[in-house]
C-alpha positions as CSV (number, residue, x, y, z in Angstrom):
1,X,39.2,23.5,8.3
2,X,36.6,21.8,6.2
3,X,36.2,22.7,2.6
4,X,32.9,23.8,1.3
5,X,32.6,20.8,-1.0
6,X,33.2,18.4,1.8
7,X,30.7,20.1,4.0
8,X,28.1,20.1,1.1
9,X,28.9,16.5,0.4
10,X,28.3,15.5,4.0
11,X,25.1,17.5,4.2
12,X,23.8,16.0,1.0
13,X,24.7,12.5,2.3
14,X,22.8,13.1,5.5
15,X,19.7,14.4,3.6
16,X,19.8,11.4,1.3
17,X,20.0,9.0,4.2
18,X,17.1,10.8,6.0
19,X,15.0,10.7,2.8
20,X,15.9,7.0,2.3
21,X,14.9,6.1,5.8
22,X,11.6,8.0,5.4
23,X,10.9,6.1,2.2
24,X,11.7,2.7,3.8
25,X,9.5,3.5,6.8
26,X,6.6,4.4,4.5
27,X,7.0,1.3,2.4
28,X,7.2,-0.9,5.6
29,X,4.0,0.8,6.8
30,X,2.2,0.1,3.5
31,X,3.3,-3.5,3.6
32,X,2.1,-3.8,7.2
33,X,-1.3,-2.3,6.3
34,X,-1.6,-4.8,3.4
35,X,-0.6,-7.7,5.6
36,X,-3.3,-6.6,8.1
37,X,-5.9,-6.5,5.4
38,X,-4.9,-9.9,4.1
39,X,-5.0,-11.3,7.6
40,X,-8.5,-9.9,8.2
41,X,-9.7,-11.3,4.8
42,X,-8.3,-14.7,5.6
43,X,-10.0,-14.7,9.1
44,X,-13.3,-13.7,7.5
45,X,-13.0,-16.4,4.9
46,X,-12.3,-19.0,7.6
47,X,-15.2,-17.8,9.7
48,X,-17.5,-17.9,6.7
49,X,-16.4,-21.4,5.7
50,X,-17.0,-22.6,9.3
51,X,-20.5,-21.1,9.2
52,X,-21.3,-22.6,5.8
53,X,-20.0,-26.0,6.8
54,X,-22.2,-26.0,10.0
55,X,-25.2,-25.0,8.0
56,X,-24.5,-27.7,5.5
57,X,-24.2,-30.3,8.3
58,X,-27.5,-29.2,9.8
59,X,-29.2,-29.4,6.4
60,X,-27.8,-32.9,5.7
61,X,-28.9,-34.0,9.2
62,X,-32.4,-32.6,8.5
63,X,-32.5,-34.3,5.1
64,X,-31.4,-37.6,6.5
65,X,-34.0,-37.4,9.3
66,X,-36.7,-36.5,6.8
67,X,-35.7,-39.4,4.6
68,X,-35.7,-41.9,7.4
69,X,-38.9,-41.0,9.2
70,X,-42.4,-41.6,8.1
71,X,-44.5,-38.7,6.9
72,X,-46.6,-37.0,9.6
73,X,-50.1,-36.4,8.2
74,X,-50.3,-33.1,10.1
75,X,-47.3,-31.9,8.1
76,X,-48.7,-32.6,4.7
77,X,-50.7,-30.0,2.8
78,X,-54.1,-31.1,1.7
79,X,-54.3,-31.6,-2.1
80,X,-56.5,-29.1,-3.8
81,X,-58.4,-30.1,-6.9
82,X,-59.2,-27.7,-9.6
């Protein structure tokens, strides 16, 4: 027959293991959530960088085209004298 102390010890061991498993699962879940947030932030940063680089390339191309071409008189504002 089992003694009361052995039974209690086994029961406490099982409870400790269950609690430990629950804590480990919760910590893993928190880490996973943080990893997902980090991944989303990195993807957003990459997308923003690509958009900014494309806008910069278009702006440079427009600046180069404006510098190379002659002024169109229709584009110039008339000077006003005060």
